[in-house]
C-alpha positions in Angstrom: 0.0 0.0 0.0 1.2 3.5 -0.9 0.7 6.3 1.7 0.4 9.8 0.3 0.7 12.7 2.6 -0.7 15.9 1.2 1.7 18.8 1.8 0.6 21.7 4.0 -0.1 24.8 2.0 2.7 27.3 1.7 0.2 30.1 1.0 -3.5 30.5 1.7 -5.4 33.5 0.4 -9.0 34.5 0.9 -11.4 36.5 -1.2 -12.2 39.8 0.4 -15.7 40.6 1.6 -15.5 43.9 -0.3 -14.1 42.8 -3.7 -13.8 46.4 -4.8 -11.0 46.8 -2.2 -8.8 44.2 -3.9 -7.3 44.4 -7.3 -7.0 40.7 -8.5 -10.3 38.7 -8.7 -11.2 39.7 -5.1 -8.0 38.4 -3.6 -5.8 41.1 -2.0 -2.9 38.8 -1.2 -2.6 37.3 -4.7 1.0 38.6 -4.8 2.0 36.1 -2.1 1.7 33.2 -4.7 5.1 32.5 -6.2 5.8 33.4 -9.8 8.8 31.2 -10.2 7.9 27.8 -8.7 5.7 24.9 -9.6 3.2 23.1 -7.4 -0.5 22.4 -6.8 -3.3 24.7 -6.0 -6.8 24.2 -4.6 -9.9 26.4 -5.0 -12.4 26.2 -2.1 -15.9 27.7 -1.7 -17.1 29.6 1.4 -18.1 26.2 3.0 -14.6 24.9 2.6 -15.6 22.4 0.0 -13.0 21.6 -2.7 -14.1 23.0 -6.0 -11.0 22.4 -8.1 -7.4 21.2 -7.8 -4.7 21.9 -10.4 -1.0 21.7 -11.0 1.4 24.2 -12.6 5.0 24.8 -13.5 4.6 28.4 -12.6 1.8 28.8 -10.0 0.7 32.4 -10.1 0.4 32.5 -13.9 -1.6 29.3 -14.0 -4.0 30.4 -11.2 -4.6 33.7 -13.0 -5.4 31.8 -16.2 -8.3 30.1 -14.4 -9.8 33.5 -13.7 -9.3 34.8 -17.2 -9.5 31.8 -19.5 -12.6 30.9 -21.5 -11.8 27.2 -21.4 -11.1 26.8 -17.7 -13.2 24.2 -15.9 -14.1 26.8 -13.3 -15.0 29.6 -15.8 -18.7 29.5 -14.9 -17.9 29.1 -11.2 -15.3 31.8 -10.5 -17.6 33.6 -8.1 -17.7 30.5 -5.9 -14.0 30.6 -5.2 -13.5 32.0 -1.7 -10.1 30.5 -0.8 -7.0 29.4 -2.7 -4.4 27.1 -1.1 -1.0 26.7 -2.8 1.6 24.1 -2.2 5.0 24.3 -3.8 6.0 21.0 -5.4 8.8 21.1 -7.9 8.7 17.6 -9.2 6.3 17.2 -12.1 5.5 13.6 -11.3 4.7 14.4 -7.7 2.4 17.3 -8.9 0.5 14.8 -11.1 0.1 12.3 -8.3 -1.0 15.0 -5.8 -3.5 16.4 -8.2 -5.2 13.1 -8.9 -5.1 12.0 -5.3 -6.6 15.2 -3.9 -9.3 15.4 -6.6 -10.4 11.9 -5.7 -9.9 12.0 -1.9 -11.9 15.2 -1.5 -14.2 14.9 -4.6 -13.2 18.1 -6.4 -16.4 19.3 -7.9 -14.9 20.7 -11.1 -12.3 18.1 -11.9 -14.5 15.4 -13.5 -11.6 14.3 -15.8 -9.5 13.4 -12.7 -12.0 11.4 -10.8 -11.4 7.7 -11.0 -14.7 6.3 -9.5 -17.4 8.1 -11.4 
């Protein structure tokens, strides 16, 4: 049996109650997410339910794409995202394993392509 331990988030940011006070998608602390490193990221709603988990070689750019892109799986649900957790994981194979494991363990609502038991 393989045991997978999900890393603790390096950064957690929350959507502000007054979105007009923040400049990036309602998240004032978006600048805390690294530009240079790869890892995994998780989007949660205000009930702390996992909406989406993703991986990236450059985290901040990829997360921003989910708020701007017309093909993102969360494009119709961006307003639901209340919290973003980011874990730095440099190894691409580890990122893939974490993404699939987390999506399945916590039933990421908008990762249907990653869920094994549908």
